[in-house]
N, C-alpha and C positions, 0 to 999 in steps of 0.2 A: 853476822846479822840478817835479821829476814826483813823482807823488805817486800810489801806486796805493791803494783804500780797499775791502776784501773787504766783502760783507755775506749774510745769508741763512744762516746756522749757526744752530745751535736742537739740540734735544731732538727724537727721533723714535725711534717704536719699528723694529723689525726690519721687512722688508718695507715698509717705507714709501720715499717721497722726499723729494728736497732739492733747491732752486734755490739755487748760489754764486752771487753778480754780482764781480764784479771792476772797478770804475768807476775810470778811469783821467785824470789831468790833465798838463798841462804834455809831454804825448808826442808823439814823431812817430809818430802809432799806425801808420797805413798800412806805413810801415816798420819794425816792431816785431814780431815774434813772442812768442808769451804762453805762460805756461805755468801750472798748478795741484801743487803739491807736498803733502805731507801732514807731519804731527810726531806722533810722539807719546811721553810723556816718558820719558828711560830709550831710546828707540831716535834711529838715524841720520833724518834727514828724508828721505823716503821720493816719489819722482816718481809722480806719478799720470797729468797728460794734458797735451800743449803741441801749440800751433796754431801753423800758420805764417801769415802774410800773407796776405791775400786768403782764407782760410779754409779755405785745401788745402794740404799734407796734414795729419793731426792723427795722434796718437801716443798711445799709452794703455800702460800697465802692467799686466800680464797679470789682475792681481788685479783689476781692473777693469774689464774690457775686455766690451761687451754690458752693463752696467747704468750705466757714465756716457759724457756725451755731453760734449766740451767744444765752444762755438762762438763766436764775435762779433760785436759789432754795430757796423759800422762806423761808421755815424749817431750811435752814442752812445760810440762810443770805451770799450766797455764788452766785460767778456767774461764767459762763463757755464761753469759746471757744473751739466749736471742730473744726479744721481744719485739709480738709481734702485733698487728689491730691495735697501735700505742693509743691514749687517748689524753686530752691534755691533764688527767689528773694523775696519772704516771708521770709529771713536771716532778722533777725530785733531783738532788743529788744521791746518784747510785755509788755503794762502796760496800767493797770486799771485806773478805774477814778468813780467818783460819782459826782453827782448836784443834788440839789431839784426842778430844774425844766424840762422841760418835753425832754425827748431825740431827738439828731437830730443829721446832720451829720456833725458837730461843734466840736472844742474842748476845748469849754469854762465850764471847770469843778472846781467845787469847793477842790477833793480832787483827791487824784494820790499817788496811789502804787510804789515801788519802780523797778519795772518790773522785766521780764523771757527773756531770750535769749533764743532763736529759732536759730537751724543752719541748714537749708537745702543742703544738700551736691548733687551733681549731679551726 
């Protein structure tokens, strides 16, 4: 059974940093690309970042380029999202996802986590 579990969310002040983790199990990790999306109530789910197998290439939404960094640790079957210089508009539920096709800027994933909330105060 495939499981993706996010952690690391919480409350942070604008300008602060947070690192999200996505721990996976039951997944043929090295053959799967991974990604992060976010959801704000009342809005559509939004692509944030994606990373291909072996860690390259990576993709980012324009709104987070230069502030967020996606990475993966093949020894731990875990993906990360380092979020710096956070803004109130980054407040959302962040979800990780996995798929067997190459990474891209879409949200067509086979497996999803349940999400972790990040709230940025001004």
